[in-house]
Each structure stands twice: as C-alpha cells, then as structure tokens.
C-alpha positions as a printed NumPy array, in Angstrom:
array([[-11.138,  13.535,   6.56 ],
       [ -9.493,  16.677,   7.886],
       [ -6.052,  17.427,   6.487],
       [ -4.011,  19.83 ,   8.625],
       [ -0.867,  21.213,   6.948],
       [  1.566,  22.551,   9.543],
       [  5.102,  23.888,   9.302],
       [  7.376,  21.588,  11.28 ],
       [  7.527,  18.157,  12.876],
       [  7.515,  19.865,  16.281],
       [  4.257,  21.612,  15.42 ],
       [  2.753,  18.308,  14.264],
       [  3.773,  16.774,  17.578],
       [  2.275,  19.631,  19.577],
       [ -1.096,  19.497,  17.795],
       [ -1.244,  15.721,  18.154],
       [ -0.431,  16.054,  21.843],
       [ -3.186,  18.674,  22.227],
       [ -5.683,  16.228,  20.719],
       [ -4.693,  13.341,  22.99 ],
       [ -4.682,  15.512,  26.091],
       [ -8.112,  16.927,  25.266],
       [ -9.487,  13.39 ,  25.068],
       [ -7.914,  12.316,  28.377],
       [ -9.225,  15.422,  30.138],
       [-12.724,  14.713,  28.856],
       [-12.545,  10.958,  29.516],
       [-10.288,   9.816,  32.335],
       [-10.792,   6.202,  31.219],
       [ -9.898,   6.878,  27.577],
       [ -8.574,   4.07 ,  25.383],
       [ -5.576,   4.996,  23.232],
       [ -4.331,   3.087,  20.204],
       [ -0.585,   3.569,  19.895],
       [  1.72 ,   3.254,  16.912],
       [  5.481,   2.897,  17.164],
       [  8.005,   4.155,  14.635],
       [  9.511,   7.55 ,  13.95 ],
       [  6.344,   9.408,  12.931],
       [  4.612,   9.581,  16.347],
       [  7.807,  10.356,  18.307],
       [  7.438,  14.163,  18.295],
       [  3.932,  13.783,  19.745],
       [  5.064,  11.263,  22.353],
       [  8.023,  13.41 ,  23.384],
       [  5.754,  16.434,  23.746],
       [  3.267,  14.482,  25.868],
       [  6.056,  13.333,  28.188],
       [  7.501,  16.851,  28.41 ],
       [  4.133,  18.247,  29.473],
       [  3.66 ,  15.413,  31.96 ],
       [  7.013,  16.177,  33.574],
       [  6.188,  19.891,  33.645],
       [  3.019,  19.143,  35.586],
       [  0.665,  20.629,  32.99 ],
       [ -0.725,  17.338,  31.682],
       [ -3.853,  15.454,  32.733],
       [ -3.626,  12.274,  34.785],
       [ -3.217,   9.089,  32.756],
       [ -3.98 ,   6.764,  35.682],
       [ -7.257,   5.534,  34.16 ],
       [ -6.086,   5.313,  30.544],
       [ -5.79 ,   1.996,  28.717],
       [ -3.626,   1.45 ,  25.637],
       [ -3.475,  -0.994,  22.725],
       [ -0.467,  -1.213,  20.432],
       [ -0.882,  -1.677,  16.698],
       [  1.386,  -4.664,  16.274],
       [  4.01 ,  -7.005,  17.7  ],
       [  6.844,  -9.148,  16.393],
       [  6.458, -12.927,  16.549],
       [  9.432, -14.88 ,  17.857],
       [ 11.148, -12.38 ,  20.151],
       [ 11.575, -13.357,  23.804],
       [  9.479, -11.569,  26.409],
       [ 11.171,  -8.299,  27.339],
       [ 13.256,  -8.036,  24.153],
       [ 14.124,  -4.333,  23.803],
       [ 12.962,  -4.196,  20.173],
       [  9.556,  -5.753,  20.799],
       [  6.864,  -3.174,  20.192],
       [  5.556,  -3.624,  23.718],
       [  8.924,  -2.667,  25.196],
       [  9.295,   0.103,  22.637],
       [  6.013,   1.778,  23.598],
       [  6.908,   1.464,  27.293],
       [ 10.203,   3.221,  26.573],
       [  8.9  ,   5.854,  24.167],
       [  5.635,   6.839,  25.84 ],
       [  3.677,   4.977,  28.481],
       [  6.347,   4.704,  31.192],
       [  6.984,   8.425,  30.77 ],
       [  3.299,   9.169,  31.299],
       [  3.052,   6.95 ,  34.354],
       [  0.655,   4.478,  32.709],
       [  0.871,   1.143,  34.506],
       [  2.32 ,  -1.572,  32.29 ],
       [ -0.62 ,  -3.877,  32.914],
       [ -2.835,  -1.265,  31.255],
       [ -0.87 ,  -1.507,  27.985],
       [ -1.924,  -4.411,  25.738],
       [ -0.165,  -5.93 ,  22.746],
       [ -1.032,  -8.96 ,  20.602],
       [  0.127, -12.157,  22.301],
       [  3.081, -13.214,  20.186],
       [  3.462, -16.449,  22.14 ],
       [  0.29 , -17.813,  20.516],
       [  0.074, -16.304,  17.028],
       [ -2.555, -18.807,  15.883],
       [ -5.17 , -17.494,  18.315],
       [ -3.803, -14.075,  19.26 ],
       [ -5.665, -12.123,  16.573],
       [ -9.156, -13.081,  17.691],
       [ -8.278, -12.604,  21.354],
       [ -6.892,  -9.125,  20.625],
       [-10.028,  -8.146,  18.744],
       [-12.109,  -9.339,  21.709],
       [ -9.937,  -7.41 ,  24.18 ],
       [-10.382,  -4.16 ,  22.246],
       [-14.163,  -4.65 ,  22.165],
       [-14.223,  -5.496,  25.887],
       [-12.376,  -2.244,  26.626],
       [-15.099,  -0.295,  24.821],
       [-13.139,   0.294,  21.634],
       [-10.299,   2.678,  20.875],
       [-11.082,   6.376,  21.302],
       [ -8.057,   7.774,  19.433],
       [ -5.826,   5.627,  17.239],
       [ -2.434,   7.178,  16.537],
       [ -1.08 ,   6.156,  13.132],
       [  2.   ,   6.619,  11.026],
       [  2.237,   5.866,   7.322],
       [  4.846,   3.911,   5.407],
       [  6.51 ,   5.247,   2.287],
       [  4.489,   2.669,   0.313],
       [  1.24 ,   3.664,   2.032],
       [  1.123,   0.856,   4.576],
       [ -0.643,   1.208,   7.937],
       [  0.694,  -0.863,  10.828],
       [  1.959,  -3.975,   8.977],
       [ -0.86 ,  -3.938,   6.44 ],
       [  1.273,  -3.828,   3.32 ],
       [ -0.098,  -2.971,  -0.147],
       [ -2.583,  -5.661,  -1.141],
       [ -3.989,  -6.133,   2.364],
       [ -7.736,  -6.506,   2.661],
       [ -9.452,  -3.237,   3.515],
       [-11.661,  -5.175,   5.95 ],
       [ -8.864,  -7.206,   7.573],
       [ -8.788,  -8.031,  11.289],
       [ -5.844,  -8.572,  13.646],
       [ -3.769, -11.436,  12.245],
       [ -0.255, -12.718,  11.571],
       [  1.586, -11.332,   8.554],
       [  4.843, -12.331,   6.889],
       [  7.342,  -9.504,   6.581],
       [  8.783,  -8.829,   3.158],
       [ 12.541,  -8.933,   2.695],
       [ 12.491,  -5.158,   2.153],
       [ 10.661,  -4.538,   5.417],
       [ 13.119,  -6.761,   7.273],
       [ 16.037,  -4.875,   5.714],
       [ 14.405,  -1.576,   6.692],
       [ 14.064,  -2.752,  10.301],
       [ 17.528,  -4.295,  10.526],
       [ 18.914,  -1.035,  11.944],
       [ 17.146,  -1.876,  15.221],
       [ 18.781,  -5.312,  15.399],
       [ 22.306,  -6.661,  14.997],
       [ 21.622,  -7.821,  11.446],
       [ 18.768,  -8.527,   9.066],
       [ 18.944, -12.198,  10.089],
       [ 17.821, -11.182,  13.597],
       [ 14.673,  -9.427,  12.365],
       [ 11.643, -11.697,  12.851],
       [  9.883, -12.938,   9.723],
       [  6.388, -12.585,  11.163],
       [  4.325, -10.021,  13.049],
       [  0.878,  -9.761,  14.529],
       [ -0.847,  -6.615,  13.354],
       [ -4.182,  -4.91 ,  13.74 ],
       [ -6.048,  -5.125,  10.451],
       [ -7.379,  -2.229,   8.441],
       [-10.899,  -3.146,   9.513],
       [ -9.77 ,  -3.115,  13.142],
       [ -8.19 ,   0.309,  12.738],
       [-11.362,   1.678,  11.128],
       [-13.382,   0.803,  14.236],
       [-11.515,   3.37 ,  16.347],
       [-13.604,   6.472,  16.967],
       [-10.916,   8.939,  15.872],
       [ -7.973,   8.212,  13.581],
       [ -5.014,  10.548,  14.066],
       [ -2.387,  10.067,  11.361],
       [  0.89 ,  11.954,  11.698],
       [  3.458,  12.2  ,   8.905],
       [  6.628,  14.218,   8.537],
       [  9.366,  14.452,   5.943],
       [  9.554,  14.422,   2.161],
       [  9.855,  10.648,   2.12 ],
       [  6.2  ,  10.373,   3.142],
       [  4.839,  12.966,   0.67 ],
       [  3.877,  10.56 ,  -2.139],
       [  2.201,   8.114,   0.234],
       [  0.262,  10.911,   1.925],
       [ -0.964,  12.217,  -1.426],
       [ -2.058,   8.733,  -2.493],
       [ -3.857,   8.128,   0.802],
       [ -5.629,  11.489,   0.927],
       [ -6.281,  12.332,  -2.718],
       [ -5.882,   9.051,  -4.586],
       [ -8.453,   6.324,  -5.111],
       [ -9.56 ,   4.032,  -2.315],
       [ -7.419,   0.982,  -3.018],
       [ -5.681,  -1.922,  -1.329],
       [ -2.611,  -0.77 ,  -3.254],
       [ -2.457,   2.115,  -0.767],
       [ -3.72 ,   0.712,   2.548],
       [ -3.755,   4.149,   4.183],
       [ -6.451,   5.226,   1.72 ],
       [ -8.941,   3.49 ,   4.067],
       [ -8.876,   6.733,   6.049],
       [-11.203,   8.075,   3.357],
       [-13.903,   5.739,   4.709],
       [-13.693,   6.966,   8.297],
       [-16.105,   9.592,   9.659],
       [-13.456,  11.169,  11.913],
       [ -9.948,  10.982,  10.487],
       [ -7.346,  13.706,  11.008],
       [ -4.088,  13.923,   9.059],
       [ -1.355,  16.106,  10.582],
       [  1.496,  16.969,   8.195],
       [  4.638,  19.033,   8.236],
       [  5.514,  21.117,   5.199],
       [  7.58 ,  18.405,   3.519],
       [  5.019,  15.615,   3.982],
       [  2.281,  17.87 ,   2.561],
       [  4.308,  18.968,  -0.463],
       [  2.689,  16.604,  -3.015],
       [ -0.935,  17.428,  -2.172],
       [ -2.793,  18.998,  -5.09 ],
       [ -5.358,  20.682,  -2.822],
       [ -2.83 ,  21.97 ,  -0.294],
       [ -4.071,  25.563,  -0.522],
       [ -7.617,  24.427,   0.182],
       [ -6.577,  22.446,   3.27 ],
       [ -4.702,  25.451,   4.625],
       [ -7.669,  27.74 ,   4.027],
       [-10.1  ,  25.391,   5.748],
       [ -7.871,  24.858,   8.774],
       [ -7.218,  28.596,   9.144],
       [-10.969,  29.232,   9.018],
       [-11.985,  26.769,  11.745],
       [-14.044,  28.343,  14.54 ],
       [-12.361,  28.35 ,  17.949],
       [-14.908,  25.921,  19.41 ],
       [-14.309,  23.243,  16.773],
       [-11.639,  20.796,  17.914],
       [ -9.859,  18.257,  15.769]])
C-alpha cells in the first residue's frame, strides 16, 4: 500500500485525476470502477475541467462500473447512483451512458451474480476509485462484512439511512436495501485508488492503513492488495502514526515511478 499525504482536497483531486488520465492514455479501452459520495468529487471535477479545457485524453473507449445501487428507486430517479455518476462524472467526460454499468436493482435476487459476470466479461476493473466511511466502510460493506464478499444485496442500517436522508425528502424516502460490490469484488481490481479528505475520516483512515486486518474495519482489506494507493489531505492524514515516513517515501519517489 502506498500512502500519499497531500495538503488539500484540491491536491488530492488533482493527483487522482493524473492517475486516471495516465491509465486512459495508456489504455484507450480502460475499465474504471467509480464510487459516488463526497470523497471522489474533487477528482471528478478536475477530470471534467481538464476535459472541457481540451487537455484530457479521449474517453470514447472507456467502460465504467459503479460500486453500488439503491434497490426500490424508479429508473431515472435523480438520487440513484447510476444517475448520480452520470451527473457527477461520466456525462461530463462524454462517456456514453450505455458504457456505464450499475447493479440491476430491478432484480436484486440475481443481480449480484450477473454484475460479477459482467465485470469479468469486461476484463476486470483497471482502477477502482474508492471513498471511505467514517466507520471504515467501503461501498456499502459495513463493519462485519465478509472480507471475501461478492456483489450482493445489503440492508441499510437506520444510521446510514439517516445519513443519506439529506439527499431525499425525508428518511422515510431512503431505500432500505442496496446492491453493493463486495470486498472480494473490490480486491479483484488491478489498482485501488482510495481518496479521503477531512478530519472526519482521519480515524477510519488510520484504522484501515495502520490497524489490524479486520472485518470491523472493512477498508483494512486494502492491506491485502498488491497495488493500493491512498490519497489524503492534511486533515484525513492527521491520525497516522507513521505520517512522517509516508511523506519521506513519497518525496523520494523517482520521477519514472507512477502511482
């Protein structure tokens, strides 16, 4: 795992954007795994800005897979994760909507297996963008989730529904179930790119990076991955015991060694 302490959320977004663009330039048919939520937004906004400026690579051949999807929302609902990723990233990059896949919430009983098969058929995910929850969750793999789990339906906790109520009219409108990629699914991506900003994520980041491998902190599965990168602003990195070491290593990287 490579931990990269940076100064600001904007810098985190820029470095994440550099990594995604480098992949797409090298592989025009790259497969991106996309998270929603606040953490990836600086990266997504930077990618769109570069695309509009004309300095970005072409995304015409890129395919995308979202991490999760609500169960029970009508097709086209603005708070579905499919519509959210259209709005926050892929439309802005000119990626055709039929090249963006999400778990099929209309058939939650069989959607998990079909989604796993679709990812394999696409050749696997090249870069999986990830955020981290304040309790260490990845996607909707809450504490206690199997470290080898596959895409499946999960029941949202009351706290998670309250947290997400700000996107809906009330907590009663927040679905009770989601389809989510499992931790085992996430680990099959070739490069995991976790972005975290703000003091509210500091404890979870420290547990994931420096704590024990445990289902109590689902994000600790990054420790098992051969190519995981963690991009942090100053606040999100503030609880790391080995912060000085991470800074020294990143500053000493040779120019030819990418993330």
